[in-house]
C-alpha positions in Angstrom: -40.3 -123.2 120.5 -43.3 -121.1 119.4 -42.1 -118.3 121.8 -38.6 -118.4 120.3 -40.0 -118.3 116.7 -42.3 -115.4 117.6 -39.5 -113.5 119.3 -37.2 -114.0 116.2 -40.0 -112.9 114.0 -40.5 -109.7 116.1 -36.8 -109.0 116.1 -36.6 -109.5 112.3 -39.6 -107.2 111.7 -38.2 -104.5 114.1 -34.9 -104.7 112.2 -36.6 -104.4 108.8 -38.6 -101.4 109.9 -35.6 -99.7 111.4 -33.6 -100.2 108.2 -36.5 -98.8 106.2 -36.7 -95.7 108.4 -32.9 -95.2 108.1 -33.2 -95.3 104.3 -35.9 -92.8 104.3 -33.9 -90.5 106.6 -30.9 -90.9 104.4 -32.9 -89.9 101.3 -34.3 -86.9 103.1 -30.7 -85.9 104.2 -29.4 -86.2 100.7 -32.2 -84.1 99.3 -31.6 -81.4 102.0 -27.8 -81.5 101.1 -28.6 -81.0 97.4 -30.9 -78.0 98.2 -28.2 -76.5 100.4 -25.6 -76.9 97.6 -28.0 -75.3 95.1 -28.5 -72.3 97.5 -24.7 -72.0 98.0 -24.2 -71.9 94.2 -26.9 -69.2 93.9 -25.2 -67.2 96.7 -21.8 -67.5 95.0 -23.3 -66.1 91.8 -25.0 -63.3 93.6 -21.7 -62.4 95.4 -19.9 -62.3 92.0 -22.6 -60.1 90.6 -22.3 -57.8 93.6 -18.5 -57.6 93.3 -18.8 -56.7 89.6 -21.5 -54.0 90.4 -19.2 -52.6 93.1 -16.3 -52.3 90.7 -18.6 -50.7 88.1 -19.8 -48.2 90.6 -16.3 -47.4 91.8 -15.2 -46.8 88.2 -18.2 -44.6 87.7 -17.5 -42.6 90.8 -13.9 -42.2 89.8 -14.9 -40.9 86.4 -17.5 -38.5 88.0 -14.8 -37.2 90.4 -12.4 -36.7 87.5 -15.1 -34.9 85.5 -15.8 -32.7 88.5 -12.2 -31.8 88.9 -12.0 -30.8 85.2 -15.1 -28.6 85.7 -13.6 -26.9 88.7 -10.4 -26.1 86.8 
């Protein structure tokens, strides 16, 4: 009976440790996902800023081209 009790105790402890490790891994995974989502949001903001800058530059180039045409005439 002692052997069975020891075996059950060992199995219980192994299960407990395995669950504890799983919880830790899950927390680390959630933290990594949050960090990735934060980076994605920042990238989206940067992309929007770049698109706005491109439009502004295109307008400025168009105005410059129009001004050059007026000077040539």
